[in-house]
C-alpha positions as a printed Julia matrix, in Angstrom:
76×3 Matrix{Float64}:
 -36.25  -14.35  -5.25
 -36.19  -14.89  -2.1
 -32.89  -14.22  -0.95
 -32.93  -10.47  -3.15
 -35.25  -10.63   0.12
 -33.53  -11.44   2.66
 -31.06   -9.17   1.84
 -33.26   -6.21   1.75
 -34.57   -6.5    5.28
 -31.39   -7.44   5.86
 -30.31   -4.13   4.39
 -33.01   -2.01   6.5
 -32.8    -3.41   9.57
 -28.96   -2.68   9.6
 -29.95    0.98   8.32
 -32.91    1.47  11.28
 -30.07    0.24  13.54
 -27.88    2.49  12.83
 -30.49    5.6   12.8
 -31.83    4.24  15.92
 -28.15    4.3   17.53
 -27.79    8.02  16.07
 -31.44    9.47  17.87
 -30.04    7.57  20.87
 -26.29    9.32  21.22
 -27.12   12.57  19.04
 -29.66   15.19  21.47
 -29.64   17.75  18.38
 -30.11   14.11  15.56
 -33.26   13.64  17.8
 -34.54   16.95  18.73
 -34.74   17.17  14.41
 -36.46   13.72  14.4
 -39.02   15.11  16.73
 -39.31   18.37  15.38
 -40.3    17.09  11.81
 -43.25   14.58  13.65
 -44.51   17.01  16.27
 -44.75   19.65  12.81
 -46.25   16.23  10.7
 -49.22   16.58  13.78
 -49.51   19.64  14.07
 -50.26   20.56  10.1
 -52.91   17.82   9.97
 -54.14   18.47  13.1
 -54.47   22.37  11.11
 -55.91   20.75   7.92
 -57.99   18.85   9.37
 -60.0    21.56   9.74
 -60.88   20.47  13.18
 -58.36   21.47  15.2
 -59.71   25.5   15.18
 -60.43   26.11  18.33
 -57.62   24.77  20.68
 -55.34   27.22  21.25
 -51.76   27.45  18.8
 -49.72   26.72  22.04
 -51.48   23.59  23.4
 -51.1    22.08  19.77
 -47.64   22.27  19.62
 -47.32   21.08  22.5
 -49.11   18.39  22.36
 -47.56   17.81  19.35
 -43.61   17.39  20.83
 -44.97   15.59  23.66
 -46.59   12.82  21.15
 -43.03   13.42  19.13
 -40.5    13.13  22.7
 -42.93    9.45  23.4
 -42.86    7.55  19.64
 -39.48    8.4   19.49
 -39.11    6.6   23.38
 -41.47    4.4   22.31
 -39.79    3.74  19.01
 -35.88    4.1   20.77
 -35.69    2.8   23.88
């Protein structure tokens, strides 16, 4: 059982490393991730009912900046 856990952990570690390298090397791939993270943030804010007073452009820019920051923290 412990061996299975170690093998799964190693596979996940390799997958995360490969994903991180791809995000670093390919600007289009990174933009796809950034856009999906940002839109999840926008959707959550709009769906929660507490952010209607924020202009969409302001929310959109904040979400993109937050997604960019997240990716920078993760990958660099």
